[in-house]
N, C-alpha and C positions, 0 to 999 in steps of 0.2 A: 476442617481446620482443627477442630477439637481432637478427632481420632489421629491426625498427622502428629500433633503435639503429644499426645499420650504414647503412640509407638515410639517416637524420638526418646521421650523420657525413659520408657521401658529399656529401650535399646543401650541407653547410656548407663542406667542402673545395672543391667546384665553384665556389661562390659565391666563396670567398676567392681562388680563382685568377682568376676572372674579374675580380673587383675589383683584383687585383694587375696583371693585364694592361692594365686600364684606367688605372690609376694611371702604370704604366711608360709606355703611349703617351702620356698627358697630358704627363708630364715630358719625354719625347722631342721633343714639338711645342714645349713651351715653351723647351727649350734650343735647337732649332732657330731659334726666334724671336729669343733673344737673340743668337745667332751670325749673324743675318740671312742664313742659307742658304735663300735663296729656292727654288732648285730642289728641295731636299728638303721644305721646308714644303710645296710643291705636292703631293707624295706623301701628306702627311697631311690635304690639303684635301678637304672633302666634294665628290665628282666632280660634283654637280648644278650646283656653282657655275660649272663650266666650260661649262655650257650657256648661261649668261648672259654670261659673259666668258672668252674662250679662255685658257688656260694661260699662253701667251707673253705675251699683253696683260697678265695679272695680275702676272707677273713684272717686266715692263718697268715697270709703274704703280708697283709696290712700291720698284724701285730708285730711281725718280724721287723717290718720297716720302722715302726714306731719305737720299738724297744729291742735294738740290736746289741750284740756284745759291745759294739763300739761306741754307741751314742744312743740317747732317747730322744724323742721329738715331741715338742709341745707346741699347739698351736694357739695364737693369741690375737686379739683385735680384729676378728673376721668381721666383714661387712660387705654389703651389696654396694657395688660401685654403679653398674648400669644393668638395667633389663632392656634388652633390645626388642624391636617389635616382633610379636608372636607371627608365625607364618605357617601356612598350611599345605602340605604336599601328600596326595594320595590319602587323604582322610587322617593324616595324623599331624597334630599341632607340634611345633618345634618353637624353641625360643633359646637365644644365647644370652647367657649371663656372665657378667664380669665381676668379681669380687676382690677384695684385697684381704690380706691376712700377714701375720708375723709369724713365721716359722723358727723356733728355738731348737738347735740341734745342740744338746748338752752332752758333752764328752764324758763317758764313765771314768777314764783315767785322766788325771791332770796332764795337760800338754806342756811342753817343755816352753817357759815363758821368755827363755833367752833365743830361741829359734823363730825369730822375726821374719826370716826370709820364707820359711815354709808356709807360715800364716799369710804372708802377704801374697804369696803365689797361689794359695787356697782360694783367699778372697777375690783375687784377679780373675782365676778361672771361673768361679760362680757368678761374678759381675757379667761376665760375657752373655751368661743365660738370663740372669735376673735384672741386669741394668747398673749402670754405675751408680754407686752410693746406696744400693739396695742391699748389700752384704757387709756385715761388720764382725769381727771377732771381739768378743767381750772376755778379757782375761779374768774378770772378777768373778764371772759365773762358769767360766771354763766352756763358753758355748759359742756357736756361730749362730748370728741371727741374720734372717733372710727375709726381706720385706717383698712379698709377691703381689702379682694381679693376675691369678688364673682365670680361665674361662671354663665354663660348663655348659651343657646342652640340657635344656629341659624337654621332655617328650611326654605327649600325652596322646594316646591312640584308643581304639575301641575295645583292645583286650584289657587295658587297665586305664580306668576312666579317672585318673589322678595323674599329676605331674610326677615323673621319675627323672632321674639325672645322671648324666655321665659326663667325665671330664672330657674338655676339648683340648687335647694335647696335640698340637700341630707336628711336634717331633716324632708322634706315633701315627704316621699316615696309614700304615697296614691296618691297625686297629680300627681307626676311623672309617676305612674302606668297607671293613666287616659290618660295622654298625650302621652306616649311612649311606645312602645313594648318592651317586654323583651329583644330582639335583639339590639334594639337601645339604652336601658338604659346599657346593658352589654357592649356596643362598647364606650359609652361615659366613663364609669369607666375604660376603659384602658388609657385614657390620664389624666396624672397628672401633 
């Protein structure tokens, strides 16, 4: 009886430690994202992505995205919403993570404050992707504010014994097919 209780307690403790390590790793990744620390973000990125796009190319692309000729992007209010159950396929652990954030696209040139039709159309187009009421133009800061709830996948396998991450962008099916097997993609779709 004592042995059964001891094994149960040890099992709960180990699972709790794993969950704590996962949550800590996710929070570190999200903090680096908010800070735009691109070098360190790559240390948390699923290594298989670098087979598709080299690390330095990904950093350069992200730099151009965050600070273009047209606008600069800031990330704010980033936090975990849901960590779905961890599942294992072919000795690799996966977890779907949903988080929220506010993305501010601050335009470098002041937009015409009298051109309300263009701004309304831009907001309307972006709301189709991010949801009604989640996109707002702020004339005072000359920025477009977008509230988002993106998903990412945590992956832990034998080659890297720590959690790494990849964005789970359903609009980029080709990339998801290159990264994950059909079984993994199907399992990820089960979690909404």
